[in-house]
OpenMM code with the backbone's topology and positions (N, CA, C; nanometers):
from openmm import Vec3, app, unit

residues = "MET ARG PHE ALA LEU LEU ALA LEU THR ALA CYS SER GLY SER HIS HIS HIS GLY PRO ALA MET HIS GLY ASP ASP LYS ARG HIS LEU TYR VAL GLU ILE ALA THR ALA GLY ALA HIS GLU ASN ALA LEU GLU ASP GLY ALA THR LYS GLY LEU ALA ALA LEU PRO PHE VAL ILE HIS VAL ASP GLY GLY GLY ASP VAL GLU LEU GLN VAL GLU THR SER LYS LEU HIS SER SER ASN GLY ARG THR THR CYS ASP VAL LYS ILE PHE ILE PHE ARG LEU PRO GLN HIS ASP LEU LEU GLY ILE ALA ASP GLY SER ALA TYR ALA MET GLY ASP ASP ALA GLY ALA ASP CYS VAL GLY SER LEU ALA ALA THR LEU VAL ARG GLY LYS VAL ARG ALA LEU LEU LYS ARG ARG LEU ASP ALA LYS SER".split()
positions = [
    Vec3(5.6988, 15.9842, 3.8791),
    Vec3(5.6534, 16.0498, 3.7788),
    Vec3(5.6815, 15.9892, 3.6179),
    Vec3(5.7882, 15.9722, 3.6226),
    Vec3(5.7930, 15.8909, 3.4780),
    Vec3(5.7223, 15.8204, 3.4634),
    Vec3(5.6882, 15.7015, 3.5674),
    Vec3(5.5777, 15.6006, 3.5459),
    Vec3(5.4586, 15.6482, 3.4510),
    Vec3(5.3892, 15.7321, 3.5581),
    Vec3(5.2723, 15.8059, 3.5180),
    Vec3(5.2668, 15.8269, 3.3413),
    Vec3(5.3884, 15.9223, 3.3251),
    Vec3(5.3658, 15.9740, 3.1674),
    Vec3(5.3958, 15.8602, 3.0862),
    Vec3(5.4542, 15.7167, 3.1062),
    Vec3(5.4842, 15.6015, 3.0176),
    Vec3(5.3532, 15.5960, 3.0071),
    Vec3(5.2649, 15.5631, 3.1256),
    Vec3(5.1467, 15.4897, 3.1301),
    Vec3(5.1019, 15.5749, 3.0117),
    Vec3(5.0503, 15.7317, 3.0224),
    Vec3(4.9996, 15.7810, 2.9182),
    Vec3(5.0107, 15.7559, 2.8287),
    Vec3(5.1644, 15.7505, 2.7816),
    Vec3(5.1967, 15.7581, 2.6464),
    Vec3(5.1919, 15.6253, 2.5520),
    Vec3(5.1556, 15.5428, 2.6568),
    Vec3(5.1257, 15.3857, 2.6083),
    Vec3(4.9631, 15.3721, 2.5657),
    Vec3(4.8929, 15.4541, 2.6302),
    Vec3(4.7308, 15.4422, 2.5705),
    Vec3(4.7054, 15.6030, 2.5157),
    Vec3(4.7715, 15.6573, 2.4849),
    Vec3(4.7262, 15.7716, 2.4095),
    Vec3(4.6478, 15.7266, 2.2685),
    Vec3(4.5434, 15.8635, 2.2334),
    Vec3(4.5067, 15.8542, 2.0946),
    Vec3(4.4045, 15.7796, 2.1198),
    Vec3(4.3495, 15.6492, 2.0340),
    Vec3(4.2164, 15.6077, 2.0842),
    Vec3(4.2314, 15.4563, 2.1368),
    Vec3(4.3097, 15.4337, 2.1802),
    Vec3(4.3391, 15.2988, 2.2308),
    Vec3(4.2968, 15.3348, 2.3989),
    Vec3(4.1903, 15.2664, 2.4105),
    Vec3(4.1248, 15.2658, 2.5810),
    Vec3(4.1071, 15.1114, 2.6159),
    Vec3(4.1273, 15.0792, 2.7320),
    Vec3(4.1046, 14.9695, 2.7635),
    Vec3(3.9971, 14.9386, 2.8212),
    Vec3(3.9085, 14.8286, 2.7770),
    Vec3(3.7707, 14.7974, 2.8812),
    Vec3(3.7771, 14.7290, 2.9832),
    Vec3(3.6731, 14.6501, 3.0481),
    Vec3(3.6788, 14.5485, 3.1292),
    Vec3(3.7113, 14.4059, 3.0556),
    Vec3(3.8315, 14.3523, 3.1828),
    Vec3(3.8648, 14.2480, 3.1188),
    Vec3(3.7551, 14.1615, 3.0483),
    Vec3(3.7926, 14.0586, 2.9425),
    Vec3(3.6468, 14.0065, 2.8574),
    Vec3(3.6695, 13.8835, 2.9073),
    Vec3(3.8127, 13.8402, 3.0109),
    Vec3(3.7963, 13.6620, 3.0148),
    Vec3(3.8261, 13.6570, 3.1832),
    Vec3(3.7567, 13.7438, 3.2397),
    Vec3(3.7877, 13.7943, 3.4155),
    Vec3(3.7456, 13.6039, 3.4891),
    Vec3(3.6312, 13.5140, 3.4283),
    Vec3(3.6166, 13.3933, 3.4609),
    Vec3(3.6924, 13.2852, 3.4558),
    Vec3(3.8033, 13.2868, 3.3225),
    Vec3(3.9080, 13.1939, 3.3261),
    Vec3(3.9983, 13.2121, 3.4239),
    Vec3(4.0254, 13.0911, 3.5112),
    Vec3(4.1195, 13.1345, 3.5826),
    Vec3(4.2340, 13.0446, 3.5675),
    Vec3(4.2346, 12.9880, 3.4596),
    Vec3(4.3560, 12.8771, 3.4000),
    Vec3(4.4239, 12.9736, 3.3371),
    Vec3(4.3950, 13.0560, 3.2663),
    Vec3(4.4723, 13.1609, 3.1658),
    Vec3(4.5046, 13.3225, 3.1837),
    Vec3(4.6002, 13.3658, 3.1471),
    Vec3(4.6072, 13.5056, 3.2125),
    Vec3(4.5950, 13.5529, 3.0628),
    Vec3(4.5351, 13.6696, 3.0535),
    Vec3(4.5035, 13.7112, 2.8823),
    Vec3(4.5887, 13.8306, 2.8861),
    Vec3(4.6852, 13.8665, 2.7669),
    Vec3(4.7862, 13.9657, 2.7528),
    Vec3(4.7833, 14.0320, 2.6596),
    Vec3(4.7614, 14.1937, 2.6490),
    Vec3(4.7976, 14.2258, 2.5044),
    Vec3(4.9645, 14.3009, 2.4988),
    Vec3(4.9861, 14.3340, 2.3980),
    Vec3(5.1217, 14.3791, 2.3849),
    Vec3(5.0883, 14.5217, 2.3669),
    Vec3(5.1847, 14.6258, 2.3391),
    Vec3(5.1948, 14.7325, 2.2690),
    Vec3(5.3650, 14.7844, 2.2503),
    Vec3(5.3697, 14.8587, 2.1904),
    Vec3(5.5356, 14.8286, 2.1638),
    Vec3(5.5416, 15.0253, 2.1044),
    Vec3(5.6637, 15.0605, 2.1544),
    Vec3(5.7710, 15.1851, 2.1768),
    Vec3(5.8434, 15.2024, 2.1056),
    Vec3(5.9033, 15.2608, 2.0362),
    Vec3(6.0484, 15.2958, 1.9942),
    Vec3(6.1194, 15.2172, 1.8381),
    Vec3(6.2195, 15.2211, 1.8253),
    Vec3(6.2893, 15.1534, 1.6928),
    Vec3(6.2454, 15.0085, 1.6883),
    Vec3(6.1942, 14.9762, 1.5796),
    Vec3(6.1659, 14.8143, 1.5528),
    Vec3(6.0654, 14.7530, 1.5804),
    Vec3(5.9992, 14.8579, 1.5869),
    Vec3(5.8247, 14.8011, 1.6489),
    Vec3(5.7943, 14.6634, 1.6483),
    Vec3(5.8163, 14.6388, 1.5030),
    Vec3(5.7278, 14.5136, 1.4235),
    Vec3(5.7885, 14.3935, 1.4978),
    Vec3(5.9552, 14.4285, 1.5124),
    Vec3(6.0134, 14.3085, 1.5775),
    Vec3(6.0124, 14.3067, 1.7441),
    Vec3(5.9860, 14.4078, 1.7565),
    Vec3(5.9556, 14.4017, 1.9563),
    Vec3(5.8489, 14.3444, 2.0003),
    Vec3(5.7282, 14.3872, 1.8698),
    Vec3(5.6063, 14.2965, 1.8658),
    Vec3(5.6026, 14.1590, 1.8882),
    Vec3(5.7072, 14.0767, 1.7766),
    Vec3(5.7509, 13.9370, 1.7357),
    Vec3(5.8030, 13.8599, 1.8515),
    Vec3(5.8812, 13.9366, 1.8839),
    Vec3(5.9885, 13.8693, 1.9894),
    Vec3(5.9257, 13.8475, 2.1499),
    Vec3(5.8302, 13.9581, 2.1613),
    Vec3(5.7009, 13.9276, 2.2818),
    Vec3(5.6260, 13.8568, 2.2423),
    Vec3(5.5751, 13.8069, 2.1579),
    Vec3(5.4492, 13.7207, 2.1119),
    Vec3(5.5328, 13.5971, 2.0761),
    Vec3(5.6659, 13.5809, 2.0605),
    Vec3(5.7319, 13.4539, 2.0594),
    Vec3(5.7422, 13.4215, 2.2007),
    Vec3(5.7812, 13.5055, 2.3018),
    Vec3(5.7744, 13.4808, 2.4339),
    Vec3(5.6958, 13.4461, 2.5140),
    Vec3(5.5491, 13.4960, 2.4789),
    Vec3(5.4370, 13.4400, 2.5283),
    Vec3(5.3832, 13.3575, 2.5217),
    Vec3(5.4249, 13.2943, 2.3711),
    Vec3(5.3773, 13.1710, 2.3095),
    Vec3(5.4727, 13.0478, 2.3608),
    Vec3(5.5265, 13.0821, 2.4056),
    Vec3(5.6391, 12.9566, 2.5309),
    Vec3(5.5537, 12.9567, 2.6479),
    Vec3(5.4401, 13.0238, 2.6790),
    Vec3(5.4079, 13.0458, 2.8301),
    Vec3(5.2616, 12.9926, 2.8499),
    Vec3(5.2487, 12.8445, 2.8752),
    Vec3(5.0956, 12.7821, 2.8675),
    Vec3(4.9947, 12.8279, 2.9426),
    Vec3(5.0040, 12.9265, 3.0098),
    Vec3(4.9247, 12.9589, 3.0983),
    Vec3(4.9037, 13.0917, 3.0617),
    Vec3(4.9462, 13.1914, 2.9360),
    Vec3(4.9069, 13.2834, 2.8991),
    Vec3(4.8698, 13.2631, 2.7015),
    Vec3(4.7341, 13.3803, 2.7249),
    Vec3(4.7161, 13.3758, 2.5703),
    Vec3(4.7126, 13.5150, 2.5373),
    Vec3(4.7808, 13.5425, 2.3987),
    Vec3(4.7999, 13.6659, 2.3428),
    Vec3(4.6550, 13.7120, 2.2958),
    Vec3(4.5984, 13.8480, 2.2811),
    Vec3(4.4986, 13.9090, 2.2886),
    Vec3(4.5007, 14.0341, 2.2717),
    Vec3(4.4550, 14.1145, 2.1666),
    Vec3(4.4504, 14.2102, 2.1067),
    Vec3(4.3820, 14.3514, 2.1716),
    Vec3(4.3130, 14.2920, 2.2759),
    Vec3(4.1961, 14.3609, 2.3443),
    Vec3(4.1433, 14.2848, 2.4198),
    Vec3(4.1030, 14.3520, 2.5835),
    Vec3(3.9989, 14.2762, 2.6960),
    Vec3(4.0937, 14.2074, 2.7942),
    Vec3(4.2146, 14.2079, 2.7505),
    Vec3(4.3266, 14.1517, 2.8553),
    Vec3(4.3295, 14.1574, 2.9764),
    Vec3(4.3876, 14.0801, 3.0649),
    Vec3(4.4047, 14.0809, 3.2149),
    Vec3(4.5272, 14.2197, 3.2351),
    Vec3(4.6633, 14.1966, 3.1469),
    Vec3(4.7583, 14.2453, 3.1549),
    Vec3(4.8111, 14.2881, 3.0350),
    Vec3(4.8846, 14.4145, 3.0323),
    Vec3(4.9357, 14.4757, 2.9040),
    Vec3(5.0655, 14.4967, 2.9410),
    Vec3(5.1647, 14.4076, 2.8392),
    Vec3(5.3126, 14.4439, 2.8437),
    Vec3(5.3398, 14.5658, 2.7306),
    Vec3(5.3871, 14.6548, 2.7898),
    Vec3(5.4733, 14.7840, 2.7060),
    Vec3(5.5946, 14.7333, 2.6642),
    Vec3(5.5860, 14.7482, 2.5784),
    Vec3(5.7610, 14.7014, 2.5247),
    Vec3(5.8818, 14.8057, 2.4330),
    Vec3(5.9168, 14.8305, 2.4735),
    Vec3(5.9817, 14.9798, 2.4070),
    Vec3(6.1474, 14.9336, 2.3990),
    Vec3(6.1697, 15.0116, 2.2977),
    Vec3(6.3155, 14.9801, 2.2529),
    Vec3(6.3780, 15.1436, 2.3266),
    Vec3(6.4707, 15.1187, 2.4338),
    Vec3(6.5074, 15.2476, 2.5079),
    Vec3(6.6648, 15.2535, 2.4797),
    Vec3(6.7398, 15.1931, 2.3961),
    Vec3(6.8611, 15.2042, 2.3695),
    Vec3(6.8663, 15.1232, 2.2351),
    Vec3(6.9461, 15.1932, 2.1321),
    Vec3(6.9854, 15.1004, 2.0155),
    Vec3(7.1282, 15.1846, 1.9649),
    Vec3(7.2763, 15.1405, 1.9652),
    Vec3(7.3570, 15.2130, 1.8862),
    Vec3(7.4297, 15.0928, 1.8267),
    Vec3(7.4830, 15.1269, 1.7041),
    Vec3(7.5523, 15.0415, 1.5967),
    Vec3(7.7218, 15.0756, 1.6347),
    Vec3(7.7944, 15.0145, 1.5928),
    Vec3(7.9328, 15.0450, 1.5818),
    Vec3(8.0519, 14.9162, 1.5373),
    Vec3(8.0964, 14.9345, 1.4570),
    Vec3(8.2210, 14.8578, 1.4206),
    Vec3(8.1336, 14.7048, 1.3856),
    Vec3(8.0160, 14.7072, 1.2892),
    Vec3(7.9584, 14.5708, 1.2726),
    Vec3(7.8668, 14.5460, 1.4018),
    Vec3(7.8386, 14.5863, 1.4958),
    Vec3(7.8151, 14.5563, 1.5713),
    Vec3(7.6945, 14.6251, 1.6445),
    Vec3(7.5573, 14.5600, 1.6704),
    Vec3(7.4322, 14.6513, 1.7376),
    Vec3(7.4285, 14.6155, 1.8554),
    Vec3(7.4112, 14.6846, 1.9668),
    Vec3(7.3456, 14.6831, 2.1113),
    Vec3(7.2458, 14.7643, 2.0935),
    Vec3(7.1566, 14.6867, 2.2277),
    Vec3(7.0395, 14.7120, 2.2171),
    Vec3(6.9773, 14.7173, 2.3804),
    Vec3(6.9123, 14.7929, 2.4160),
    Vec3(6.8361, 14.8018, 2.5598),
    Vec3(6.6509, 14.7663, 2.5155),
    Vec3(6.6193, 14.6934, 2.5848),
    Vec3(6.4835, 14.7220, 2.5962),
    Vec3(6.4387, 14.7005, 2.7160),
    Vec3(6.3235, 14.7757, 2.7396),
    Vec3(6.2129, 14.7997, 2.8779),
    Vec3(6.1328, 14.7284, 2.8293),
    Vec3(6.0554, 14.6356, 2.9412),
    Vec3(5.9007, 14.5891, 2.9341),
    Vec3(5.8160, 14.6252, 3.0542),
    Vec3(5.7279, 14.6990, 3.0512),
    Vec3(5.6278, 14.7740, 3.1130),
    Vec3(5.5231, 14.7206, 3.1320),
    Vec3(5.4701, 14.6276, 3.2795),
    Vec3(5.3812, 14.5134, 3.2988),
    Vec3(5.2993, 14.6005, 3.3479),
    Vec3(5.1676, 14.6264, 3.3112),
    Vec3(5.0399, 14.6714, 3.3392),
    Vec3(4.8999, 14.6173, 3.3712),
    Vec3(4.8570, 14.6092, 3.4628),
    Vec3(4.7002, 14.5612, 3.5484),
    Vec3(4.5885, 14.6107, 3.4991),
    Vec3(4.5045, 14.5799, 3.3590),
    Vec3(4.4044, 14.6061, 3.2674),
    Vec3(4.2863, 14.6039, 3.3792),
    Vec3(4.1727, 14.6829, 3.3856),
    Vec3(4.1780, 14.7952, 3.3046),
    Vec3(4.2571, 14.9474, 3.3703),
    Vec3(4.2862, 14.9162, 3.4894),
    Vec3(4.3079, 14.9964, 3.5691),
    Vec3(4.4175, 15.0619, 3.5187),
    Vec3(4.5417, 15.0115, 3.4712),
    Vec3(4.6571, 15.0488, 3.4112),
    Vec3(4.7685, 15.0700, 3.5313),
    Vec3(4.7591, 14.9915, 3.6238),
    Vec3(4.8405, 15.0033, 3.7366),
    Vec3(4.9962, 14.9220, 3.6881),
    Vec3(5.1087, 14.9990, 3.7296),
    Vec3(5.2200, 14.9207, 3.6909),
    Vec3(5.2485, 14.8311, 3.8003),
    Vec3(5.2569, 14.6861, 3.7645),
    Vec3(5.2813, 14.5646, 3.8479),
    Vec3(5.4563, 14.5355, 3.8062),
    Vec3(5.5408, 14.5858, 3.7263),
    Vec3(5.6610, 14.5879, 3.7425),
    Vec3(5.7391, 14.6224, 3.6476),
    Vec3(5.8823, 14.6006, 3.6151),
    Vec3(5.9463, 14.6575, 3.5210),
    Vec3(6.0581, 14.5285, 3.4791),
    Vec3(6.0587, 14.5126, 3.3518),
    Vec3(6.1745, 14.3796, 3.3120),
    Vec3(6.2718, 14.4732, 3.1986),
    Vec3(6.3813, 14.4672, 3.2483),
    Vec3(6.5040, 14.5290, 3.1139),
    Vec3(6.5955, 14.4581, 3.1037),
    Vec3(6.7022, 14.4756, 2.9363),
    Vec3(6.7773, 14.4048, 3.0002),
    Vec3(6.8467, 14.4511, 2.8293),
    Vec3(6.9786, 14.3970, 2.7863),
    Vec3(7.0822, 14.4210, 2.7014),
    Vec3(7.1299, 14.3032, 2.6097),
    Vec3(7.1541, 14.3593, 2.5163),
    Vec3(7.1988, 14.2391, 2.4023),
    Vec3(7.2941, 14.3335, 2.2901),
    Vec3(7.3549, 14.2029, 2.2149),
    Vec3(7.4267, 14.2518, 2.1303),
    Vec3(7.3619, 14.1977, 2.0006),
    Vec3(7.3659, 14.2380, 1.8807),
    Vec3(7.3629, 14.1534, 1.7534),
    Vec3(7.4511, 14.1941, 1.6619),
    Vec3(7.4772, 14.1072, 1.5664),
    Vec3(7.5855, 14.1223, 1.4471),
    Vec3(7.4731, 14.0941, 1.3077),
    Vec3(7.5356, 14.1526, 1.1897),
    Vec3(7.4581, 14.0957, 1.0785),
    Vec3(7.3781, 14.2010, 1.0119),
    Vec3(7.3131, 14.1606, 0.9575),
    Vec3(7.2476, 14.2832, 0.7902),
    Vec3(7.1226, 14.3498, 0.8618),
    Vec3(7.0628, 14.2944, 0.9631),
    Vec3(6.9348, 14.3111, 1.0305),
    Vec3(6.9748, 14.3263, 1.1644),
    Vec3(7.0695, 14.3425, 1.2263),
    Vec3(7.1124, 14.3437, 1.3632),
    Vec3(6.9940, 14.3915, 1.4871),
    Vec3(6.9648, 14.5293, 1.4401),
    Vec3(6.9060, 14.6000, 1.5009),
    Vec3(6.7562, 14.5509, 1.5650),
    Vec3(6.6833, 14.4585, 1.4451),
    Vec3(6.5388, 14.3934, 1.4599),
    Vec3(6.5967, 14.2748, 1.5207),
    Vec3(6.7055, 14.2210, 1.5222),
    Vec3(6.7289, 14.0947, 1.5527),
    Vec3(6.7579, 14.1072, 1.7431),
    Vec3(6.8370, 14.2272, 1.7397),
    Vec3(6.8481, 14.2276, 1.8676),
    Vec3(6.7685, 14.2737, 1.9704),
    Vec3(6.6777, 14.3448, 1.8918),
    Vec3(6.5342, 14.3944, 2.0168),
    Vec3(6.4413, 14.2922, 2.0183),
    Vec3(6.4200, 14.1876, 1.8760),
    Vec3(6.3581, 14.0783, 1.8768),
    Vec3(6.3530, 13.9777, 1.9774),
    Vec3(6.5041, 13.9469, 1.9512),
    Vec3(6.5019, 13.8305, 2.0552),
    Vec3(6.5604, 13.8604, 2.2239),
    Vec3(6.5921, 13.9727, 2.2173),
    Vec3(6.5937, 14.0740, 2.3856),
    Vec3(6.4200, 14.0478, 2.4167),
    Vec3(6.3382, 14.0796, 2.3245),
    Vec3(6.2077, 14.1076, 2.3663),
    Vec3(6.1814, 13.9746, 2.4319),
    Vec3(6.1932, 13.8414, 2.3490),
    Vec3(6.1225, 13.7440, 2.3748),
    Vec3(6.2160, 13.6653, 2.4889),
    Vec3(6.3479, 13.7093, 2.4888),
    Vec3(6.3934, 13.6399, 2.6105),
    Vec3(6.3432, 13.7134, 2.7461),
    Vec3(6.3384, 13.8426, 2.7759),
    Vec3(6.2810, 13.8808, 2.8422),
    Vec3(6.1061, 13.8494, 2.9239),
    Vec3(6.0423, 13.8097, 2.8162),
    Vec3(5.9024, 13.7688, 2.8325),
    Vec3(5.9353, 13.6259, 2.8622),
    Vec3(6.0263, 13.5358, 2.8360),
    Vec3(6.0272, 13.4200, 2.8718),
    Vec3(6.1092, 13.4144, 3.0508),
    Vec3(6.1614, 13.4906, 3.0511),
    Vec3(6.2798, 13.5224, 3.2092),
    Vec3(6.2154, 13.5933, 3.2897),
    Vec3(6.2643, 13.7074, 3.2794),
    Vec3(6.2073, 13.7893, 3.4156),
    Vec3(6.0505, 13.8061, 3.3914),
    Vec3(5.9833, 13.8201, 3.2963),
    Vec3(5.8572, 13.8767, 3.3290),
    Vec3(5.7166, 13.7963, 3.3297),
    Vec3(5.7969, 13.6262, 3.3151),
    Vec3(5.7191, 13.5083, 3.3160),
    Vec3(5.6721, 13.4851, 3.4643),
    Vec3(5.7474, 13.5114, 3.5430),
    Vec3(5.7185, 13.4723, 3.7119),
    Vec3(5.6263, 13.6068, 3.7220),
    Vec3(5.5934, 13.7194, 3.6912),
    Vec3(5.5209, 13.8474, 3.7159),
    Vec3(5.4117, 13.8130, 3.6714),
    Vec3(5.3864, 13.7105, 3.5450),
    Vec3(5.2588, 13.7089, 3.4810),
    Vec3(5.2096, 13.5764, 3.5839),
    Vec3(5.3081, 13.4829, 3.6077),
    Vec3(5.2367, 13.3906, 3.6708),
    Vec3(5.1806, 13.4198, 3.8180),
    Vec3(5.2494, 13.5494, 3.8912),
    Vec3(5.1862, 13.5511, 4.0052),
    Vec3(5.0681, 13.6506, 3.9752),
    Vec3(5.0485, 13.7149, 3.8779),
    Vec3(4.9385, 13.7525, 3.8362),
    Vec3(4.7712, 13.6349, 3.8239),
    Vec3(4.8501, 13.5377, 3.7436),
    Vec3(4.7534, 13.4424, 3.7215),
    Vec3(4.6855, 13.3854, 3.8167),
    Vec3(4.7738, 13.3327, 3.9526),
    Vec3(4.7896, 13.2924, 4.0583),
    Vec3(4.6591, 13.4315, 4.1489),
    Vec3(4.6986, 13.5443, 4.1403),
    Vec3(4.5715, 13.6236, 4.1903),
    Vec3(4.4157, 13.6131, 4.1339),
    Vec3(4.4402, 13.5982, 4.0424),
    Vec3(4.2867, 13.6006, 3.9588),
    Vec3(4.2176, 13.4826, 4.0523),
    Vec3(4.2936, 13.3555, 4.1095),
    Vec3(4.2418, 13.2648, 4.1159),
    Vec3(4.1170, 13.2754, 4.3011),
] * unit.nanometer
topology = app.Topology()
chain = topology.addChain("A")
for resn in residues:
    res = topology.addResidue(resn, chain)
    for name in ("N", "CA", "C"):
        topology.addAtom(name, app.Element.getBySymbol(name[0]), res)
């Protein structure tokens, strides 16, 4: 039940998915990014950097094959150290079927530790755990 609620939250308002615009391209997977939680800009920057490291992925604003819902699930600062948890929900578009979830924890220190923590963790998760799932999705397009 929680996943259905998250899917509705991810696409609330005027955000609607149409048919994939690049379905005939079997060599690339077109991926959209949506963010939620603290430091949304850092989450998007991190996920975008992670996607840039995957040669078979093209980041798009709409008409994608897959959407990454990237969110900060926990952010806590204490004694000059910030810890963060990030979750990435991977949805097949336009059906919005949940394909998988990747999550992780990290910490950072410094002036902009919150943004640094979530941004670098998002990039790491995309290059690592999310990569394999995106590759399987691309193989399914063939």
